[in-house]
N, C-alpha and C positions, 0 to 999 in steps of 0.2 A: 758046546757053547756055541749058540747061535750068534750071528751079528745081528747088532739090533739098529732101528731106526724109529724114533717116535716123533711123528707128524700132526699136528692139527689143521683141518682146514677150514680158514675163514674167509668169508665173503659178507655181501649186502645179499638181502631176501633175495629170491629167486633168479640168483646168479647162476645157478646148477650145482650146488656143494654135493647134494644127496646123489643125483644122477652121476656125478663124478667117482664118488663111492662106491656107486653099482658095478660102474665098468671096472673099478680095481678089483672088487669082490670076485667079478667073473674072470679077469685077468689071472687073479691066484688060484682059479680051479679050487674056490672053497666050495660051491655048492656042486654034488655029484653029476657030472657031465648029462648022466641019463635023467637027472631029476628035472621035473618040468620046472621052468626059469619063475621065480617067484615074483613075477610082476615087475612094477618099476618102484624105485624109491623104497629098498628092501629096508633101510633103515627107519625108514618114520612109519614105526610100526604101531604108534598110538593112534585110536581114531581121530582125534581131534588135529593130527598132523595130517592124516591124509586127507579130512576134508578141507583144510584151510591151504593145504600145499605149503607149510612152513613146518621147520623144524623148531622143537620148544625145548626138548631135552637132549644134551649133549650124549653120545652114543660112542662106545670103543669095540673096534674089530680089528682082526689084524689077517696080514695078507703074507703068505710066502712066497717070494720072487727071487729065482737064482737059489743062494743059501742063504737070503736076508731074511728075517722076518720083520716087517712093518707094522708098526702100531698105528692105526688112523683114527683120529677121533673127530667125528663131524660136531659142528658145533652150530648154534641157532645164529641167524643173521642180526634178527631184531634187538636194537638197544634195550627193551624192555626185557630182555631176557640175559642181560650183561652179566649177571651175576653168575650164569653158567658159562659163560666165556672165560670170565677170569679165573675161575678156580683152575677150568680145565687147561689154560696154559701152561699152568704150573708141570704138566705132566709130560709137556713135550719139549723136543729138542730142536725143532723148526717147525715153520709154518707153511702151509700153499695159501698163497693168496690168489682167489679166484675174482677175477674182473670179467665183467660182460662187455663183449668187443663192440656193442652199440652204444649202450648207456654209460659205459667209462666208471670212473670212481664216483661212488654215492655217499652219503652222509655215514651210513653205518659202515661202509669198508674203512673209513676213516677212523670212527669209534674203536672197531676191533683191532685195526692194525697199529694204533696208537697204544694200546695195551700190550701188542706182542713184542713191539720195538722197545718198548721201555722194558721189558723182561728179557731183552738183549738174544730175541729168538732170530735164527738165519731165515730170511724169507726166499720162496722162490715164486715166482709170480706168472701166473696161467691166465691167458688172455681167452676165455671161453667163448663160445656161440659165433665162430668165425664163418660160419656156413648161413648166417642171417644175411638177407640184403640190406645194402647201404649200412656196412658195418666198418669200423673204421679203427683196425688193431694197432696200426701204427700210433696214431694218435693218442690212442687208450694208453700204450706202454708209455708213453712221454707223460702223460698224466699220472700216472703211478710214481714215476721217478721224481715229478714234482712233489707228491703227496708225501712220499717218504722223507725227501727232504725236508719239508716243511715242517714233518714230525720229529726232525732231529735224529736221524738215523745216522747209525757209524758207518765209517768208508767200507766197513767189511759188509753192512748191512746194504748199502747201496750197490754194491758189487753184487747184484743179485743175476740168476738165470732167468731168461723168461721162455715160455712153452706156448705155443698157440695151438687150437684145437677145437675140437667139438665133442663135447661131453656126450652129447644126445647120439651122434653117429658113431661113437668110440672109436675116435682116431686123435692123435697128439702129435706136433712136430715141430721143428726147431723154426720153421719158416711157414708164416700163417698161409701162403698160396700154394705151399706143397703138401696136400694131404698125404697122410701116410695108411698104412693097414690096421694098426693097433694104438694101444696108448703105451706100449713099451719105451719111446722117449721121456715120457713122464717118469716112469718108475726107474730108469736110468739115472734121471736128473736127481730123484731123491737120493739114490744111493750115493751118488757122488757130492753133491751139494750140502745134503742136512749132515750134521755132525754125530758121530754116536754118543749114544749117553758116557760120560766119564765115570769111569771105576773108581770110586774112592775108598780105600781101607779104612777099617774101624768097627766101633761098634755101630749097630744097626740105628737108621734113621728113615722114618717115612710120613710122609705129609699126608692125611686124609683129604683128598680132594674132591671126593664124590662119593656117593652112597648107592647101593642096591637094596632090594627088599625082596625077600624069598618068603611065602607064606609057611615052608618046612623049618629054615634056619633062622630066621629073622633078618636083622640088619646085618648088611655085607659092606666092609669098608673098601674103598678102592683108591689106588694112589700109586705114586712111583716111588722105589726104593731108591733116596739119594745117597745113602753110605752103607757099607757092610752089607751083609744077607739075612735074610729071614728064614726060619725053619718051622716046619708043621710042629706042634706041641712046644715050642719054644716059650719059655715065662718072657714076658716083655713089660714095661711102665707106660700106661696111657698118659700124656702128658697134656692137662686141657687146655685150652687158647686163651684162658685167663693168665697163663704162665706160673700159677700157683699151685694148683690141685695136681697130685700124680696118684693115678690110681695103677694097681698093682694088678697083671691079668695075663691071660695065656692064649697063645694062637691056637685054635682047634684044627683048622684047614686052612690051607693056601689053593690059590687057583690064579692061574693066567690066561689071558686071552687066546683063544685060538681059533681063526674063522669068527663065526658068528656067534661062539658058544666059548665056553670057559673050560678048563682041562685041570683038573687037580694035580697037585706036584708038590714034592716032599722040600725042596728048596728054591727061592728064589733070589738071584744075582742082583745085584748093584745095577742101576739102570732100568729096570725092567717095570712093566706097570701089572700090579696084581690086586687080587680080590682076598680080603680076609675073613675067615667067619670065626665065631666064637668069642669076639669083645664084646663086651656089653656096654651101655652107656656112652658112646662116642659121637662125637658132634664134626660137622664138617671144620677142618681148621686144626684139629688137634693134632699130635703127634705120637706115632708109636715109635717107642725108642729102647734103649738099652734097660734091664732089668736093676743092675746095681748101680750105674751111674747115668740117669737120664739126661740127655741135652735136649729139649725140645727145639726145633725150628721155628722161626718166626710165623705167626698164623696169617693167612690171607686177608688181605685188606680188600673191604667190597664196598662200591659207591653205596652212597645212603640212598632210600626210597626218597620219591618225589610226591607221591600222592596218597589219599588216606579215603577209604569209605567205610561207612557205618553196615556191618553184618548186622543184622538182627533175626527173632524167630518170625514165622509167618503167623500173623495174627490177623488176616482178613477174613470175611464171612465163608471163604472157599478154603479154609487151612485144613490140611489132613487127608484131603479126597485122593491125592494121587501120589503122594511122596509117602517113603517109608520111614525116614528120618525126621521128625519136624521139632525136637526140643531143644533148648538151649545147651544141653549136656552134650547132646551129639554133634550140634556145629562145633563146641569147644573142643571136643576130642579129635574133630576132624583136621579142624586149624592147626592145633597141636601135633598131629602127623606131618602137616604140610610142613611146618617149620623146620622140622629135623631135616628135609632136603630141599625146600627151597631157600637160597641164602638170603635173596634180597628181600623177604617178607618179615614183617614185624608184625605182631599182634598186643594189644592193649585194652585192657575191660573197658567197656563202652560206658555211656550216661545212665542206663540202667542196668538193672542183672542179667538181663536176657540180650544185651548188645555187646557189641564188639568192634573197637577200631582196628582197621586191618590196613597198614602200608604196605605199597608196592612200588615198582619203577614206574607205572603208567597203565592207562585204562587198561590195553591191551592184556598186561602182565596180569590184573587181577580178574579180568573176564575170563582169562584162561581157567582159573580156577574155581570161578564160579559155574562155569559150563562144566568143568570136569565133576563138581560137587552135585550138579544137576543130575548129570546121567549116572550117578552112584545112588540116587534115589534121596538126594535130600530137598527139602522145602527151605526156603529162606527168602527175607527181603533185603534189598540193598538201596543203601542213600546215595545222594548226589557226591561224586567224586571230589574232592577239596586237594589242593596243591597244600603242601608243606611250606610253611612259613618259618624263617629262622631269623634270630637277630645277630646281626652280625656289627662290631663296633657301634653298638646303640643304633642301627639303622634297620626299619623292618626290610627284608630281603625275601623275594621268592625266585622259584627256578626259571630260567630263560632258556629257551630252545633255539637250537639252529635248525631253520626249516628249510626245505628244498620243494620247490614244485615244478614239475615237468610239465606242460600244456601247449596247446596249439597257441599258434602267434595270435590270433583274434582274440583268445580270451584273455591274454594277459592283463590288459587293464581291469578286467572284472577281477582276476585273483588278486590285484595289488589293492584293489578297492576292498574287497571283503577282509584282507589280512590287515591292512591300516586301521581299519575300524575297530579291529581287537588287539591295537597297541603294538602291531608288527611293524618293523622297521627294516626297509629294503637295503640290503648290503651287496647285492652283486645281481646283473642281470645278462644273460647272453644268449645268442640264440643262433641255431645252425639247421639252414633248409627251412622247415615249416614249424619245427618247434622250438620253444623257449623255455630257458631253465632261469628260474627266480629263486634267489636266497634271501632268506628274512632271519631277523634274531625276532622272536616273539615269545611273551609269558606263557608258559605251561597250560594257565588257566585260558589263555585265549585260542589254544589248540581243541578243548573240549568242544566238540560239537561243530567242530569247522569243515570236517572232512565231508559228512552230508552235505552241507551248505556249497560247499565247493564242489561237489560232483554235480550237483543240481546245476549250479550256475555254469559250468563248463559242458555239460551235456554227456558227463561222466567221462572225459577224456584227462583229468589232471590227474598226476601221479603225485602223492604227497609223502614226503618222509621228513621224520625229525627226530635229533637226539640231542639230549642234555647237553648244554654248553658251561652250566654253573648257576649261582646265586647271585642275582643282582638288585639291586634296590627296587621296591615295589612302585609300580608304572600307574597307579591309580585304578581307579572303575572301569571294568570292560563291559561293555553292553553285549550280554548275551542273549538267549531266546527272546523274541519280543511278542510272541503271540501267545496268548492265554490258553487253558485247557478247556474242553467240554467235558464236564462231569456229569455221570449218571446221577440223577436223584432217587431211583428205584432201584430194587433188587428183582430181577425176573428174566423173562426171556426178552432178547433185542427183537424188533419185530421191523420188517421191509418198511411198513406202511408209514410208522415212526422216522425212522433213518430218511426216508424221501422226502418227508416235509422239514427234516431241520438240516437239510443238505447246504442250503444257502449262508447256514451258520459256521461253516468250516469244513474240515476233511476228517472223516472218520477212520478210527483204527481196528473198528469190530467189524464183523459181517452180520448179516440179518441170522436170527436164531441161535445166537451166541450166549449163552448165559453171562449176565452183568450183574455188580452188586452196586450197593449206594456207596458214592465216592471213589467208583473207580472212574479213573481216566480213559475217556472212550472217544476222545478227538482232539483236533487243534482248532482253535477259535480263529476267526478270520481279525478278530482285535485285540487288544492288548489285556483284557480282563478275562478273569475264567466264568463261566456261564453252567449253569445247573439244569438240566432236561430230562424229559422223561422218554425214553426210546421204548418202552414196555406197553405202550398203548397201543394195543390191537384196532383193527378195523372194525366198527361196529356193523353187524349184519344185520340191515333190513331189507324190507320188501322195496324198499322207495329206491327208483335209480335215477341218478341225473346225467344227462349229456356230458357235461364238462368234468364232473368231479371223478367219474369211475375209469380214469386212463390206467393203464398198467405202469407199475414204479419202477422206474431205471435208478439203479444206484451206482454211483461210481465205485470203483475197487479199492479196498481200504489200504492204508499205508501199512505194512508190516516192518516191523524193527528187528535187527540183528542184536543180540544182546549189548555189545559194543555201542550201538547207535542209542539205544533205549537209555543207557547208563548216562550216555552224554548228552541225552535230549531233555532228561527230566530236570524240573527243578526243587529249590532248596525244600519245598514244602511236600515233595513226593517222593516215592518209593517204587523201585522195580520189585513184584513179586514174582520171585523164581521158583518153577516147581517142575519135577520131571516131564511134564508133558505141556506145558502152559508158560507164557509168561505176560504178566499183566503191568500197566501202570495205575498205579492210584494215589490218592491224597494220603498223608499220614494221618490227617483228621478226617474221618468218614463222612460225619454228619454237617450238612450245611451252617445249622445254627451254632455248631463248635468253631467252625473256619471261620464265622463272622466276628463272633468273641474274641477269638485268638487274634484277628487283625486288628481289632480296637486296641 
């Protein structure tokens, strides 16, 4: 029987969690010594995670150190993926809180730490990136203590160990100005500080906290055995999260995590994290318990979604040109599959037969789903994001977020002006050397589309992060995008000649020779109203020449949106059309006369 330690790594985005896990993997000699290094960020194995440099799905890996087996769970840092973090914390007995030695504690650090402390997990603090110039490890350590104190940590939790180091350079130490050769001090601290899982005798109990999918065996349930032990071939009861339904079933195979993979075993003892195959129809939050006397565990409580979008089939003139799955049946099946593993997601039928209302944690959470579907060959259209409004004590309430903006001092006034226009209130302001940190309370509606405006206003210097604070009374109307759209009035090819003549009307989103259709949004008007133009008119080639009108055309480069920016940019009467190879903005009513009638 090996000695066990189960830990989760929690931190704000970009503070170096996944890099640290890489170093622990190397320290545990999981990869063969002669194997070529698997590059960096070994655990961020999905394309989207590598491109964006963020962790989206939590993952398990185990490292053998001395004669201890350390199960490590890498978690996302974004509050939008909080559903991942909450369920994962149930599997561990302690957490590694990673903090950047320069940036200090950030809003999302607080969000994840709050969850961990509430579940009574023992923390170890790692102050990372102490090799950065102008870092301030001691100040950051005090910040962490104050943060834990304000989150009502127990005395035992406040008596935490702090390790300093640089995950990138591969060393950890008890003193920040005395570098060592390896990350051994951290592994020793994990073994000394993190309690081993408690062994409880009795009938088996395991809460399903995560799931994996294999094309050979189907869905695999992952969780930590909290009581008794499980054996392969054992008859068990699956207790659903509603607390009433009980299904009799049988465990086919059992696996435990070893290194980056899994290993088949006959029996899993109490306290170990395992994967179970052969159980049908389970969901996250169900309990696997005794066949004769089932005793379900309380299911995981997950924060409610705060935002919704309308997903519908692509019915533009260009539908079906590059997508493989285009019907509403395909989209519904894909959303149902996503619901099985994405806890914070909800789907309800939309206003028409081929549309769906999809609820999620935020624009990022939903845009990652859309981007994944698009890469799998789906075509769909997405409406403007809306916040979810609740009625509390007879009052209309909306989600309010705590937003932190880090920017150079000279832009602080601009940032405050932009935020207060969207009903944000400044709650705190602090500055050190050249940068200022501003903290606001702002409605979730106000954040939609704010990031791109803020980056423009601060020459790309502002760093903006936010997390949900709670539901508060409705603050009234918010002034959103003020400029109208430039809409194509014809279907065809856009010519440089036409775009050149129309440049004084606004900024374009399309390049010359691109295919456009009637009703497509092809630019942003300089004024507040929408305007319909014809960009498919080519120059008439005659034999007559005039000295003034035959100049070369010079066209400003088009504005290219990322998926999140497009979702935040559109107005209520517009859709984003997403296909595997392109993304277009369009009006819901393509014909100009239909739009005029609807406006009346």
